[in-house]
C-alpha positions, -999 to +999 in steps of 0.1 A: -476-080+656-469-111+675-437-110+696-421-140+712-399-139+742-383-161+768-400-164+801-371-148+818-375-115+798-405-101+816-389-067+823-380-063+786-416-072+776-429-046+800-406-019+786-414-028+750-451-028+758-449+008+772-428+019+742-453+005+716-483+019+734-467+053+736-452+055+700-477+034+681-510+033+700-530+018+672-506-012+667-523-045+675-497-067+693-494-096+716-465-113+734-461-151+738-435-166+761-417-199+756-384-216+750-378-221+713-352-247+718-380-273+720-401-284+690-433-282+711-427-245+718-420-238+682-452-255+671-471-235+698-457-203+685-465-212+649-501-221+659-505-188+678-491-168+649-515-185+625-544-177+647-533-141+657-523-131+622-553-146+604-532-172+586-510-145+569-474-136+578-460-105+560-427-104+577-410-130+599-379-120+619-361-145+641-336-133+666-334-163+689-300-172+704-282-180+736-246-176+747-226-189+777-196-166+782-164-185+791-127-178+787-122-208+765-146-230+745-130-259+763-147-247+795-182-254+782-199-283+798-215-309+775-250-298+785-241-261+779-227-269+744-258-289+735-281-261+748-262-234+727-263-256+696-299-266+699-310-230+705-289-213+679-292-238+651 
């Protein structure tokens, strides 16, 4: 199992590592950090997955998104709007 995460999510990775080791000690897993809003990071993740999984992907689950909470969409700066769109689309 190859799990991707954003660099800021270190605590979540630590918690999930403990959980997997406790509840499924024979599971082979690895985490890879990066920002999937850039093509270079997507390609890096794809190369890592190909290598780690022996060229075979049985299940692919993508839960990558970002959100900037504001009272009104009109409050979003252009750079925030672009980041949200680039990441979520």
